[in-house]
N, C-alpha and C positions, 0 to 999 in steps of 0.2 A: 650501549647494549640494545639490541633490537627487541621490540616487544614480542612476547610469546603469543601462542594461539588465543589467549584470552584478551589480547589487546594491550594497550598502554594504559594501565590503571591510574597512572599519574596525570593523564590528560584531563583538562577541564571538561565537564559535561556540556553537551550541546543541547540547548532547549529544543532546537528544530529537530534533532534526532529523536528526542522523546516524543515530540508531536507526531512525527512520521510513524514511529512504532505504535503509538496509541491509535492513530488513524487506520493503520494496517490491521491491527488487532480487531478493531470494531468492524472493519469492512469484511474480514474473513469470517468472523463469528456470524455476522448478519448474512453473509453470502451462503455459508453452510446451512443456516436455518432456512433460507429461501430455497435452496436446492432440495432439502429434505421435504419441504412443503410444495415442491414442484413449481416454484416461482422462479422469476428471473433474478439471479444474483447481480447486484450492482455495487460498484465501488464508490458509493456516494461519499463516505467519510474521507476516503483517499482523494477523491475528486475535489471535495471542498478544501482540503489541505493544499492541494496544488493551486486551486483558484486563489486562495488567500496568499500563497507565495508568489503569485504573478505580480501582485502589487508591491510586495515586500519580500523578495527572495531571501532564503537563509544565507548565512555567511559562507557556507560550504556548497559549492556547485554540485558536488556529488550527491548531496542529500536531495536536491531538487531533481536531478537527473534520475536518481534511484526511484524516487516517488513516481516520476513519469513512466519509467519502465515497469514498475510494479502495477500501475494502473493499466498499462497496455497489456501486460500479461493476464490480469484479471479479465479484461475485455476479450482477449483471445480465448480464454477458457469458456467464457459465457456463450460465445457464438455457437460452437458445436454442441454445447450442452443444451442450449435452447432448441437447436435444430432436432436433436434426438428426442427431446421432450415433446415437441410438436408432432413428431412422426408417430408417436404412440397412440 
């Protein structure tokens, strides 16, 4: 039977996925606060997770690739955001 939209609940948890989720949560919370304060949002938590995984990547390639893509997306949002803040 194929897993439903909630995923395969019988699958073992992946510690690296929990690490990625926590890093993303902290990065977005901090980024939102920095934007509200007219600062530059940075994905430091996510960047640190990726750096740590460079030496010891998670078992799942998609986790590492997803983290890299999420960091890239955060960086892409930051560039125009900072340009509009500087223009004010």
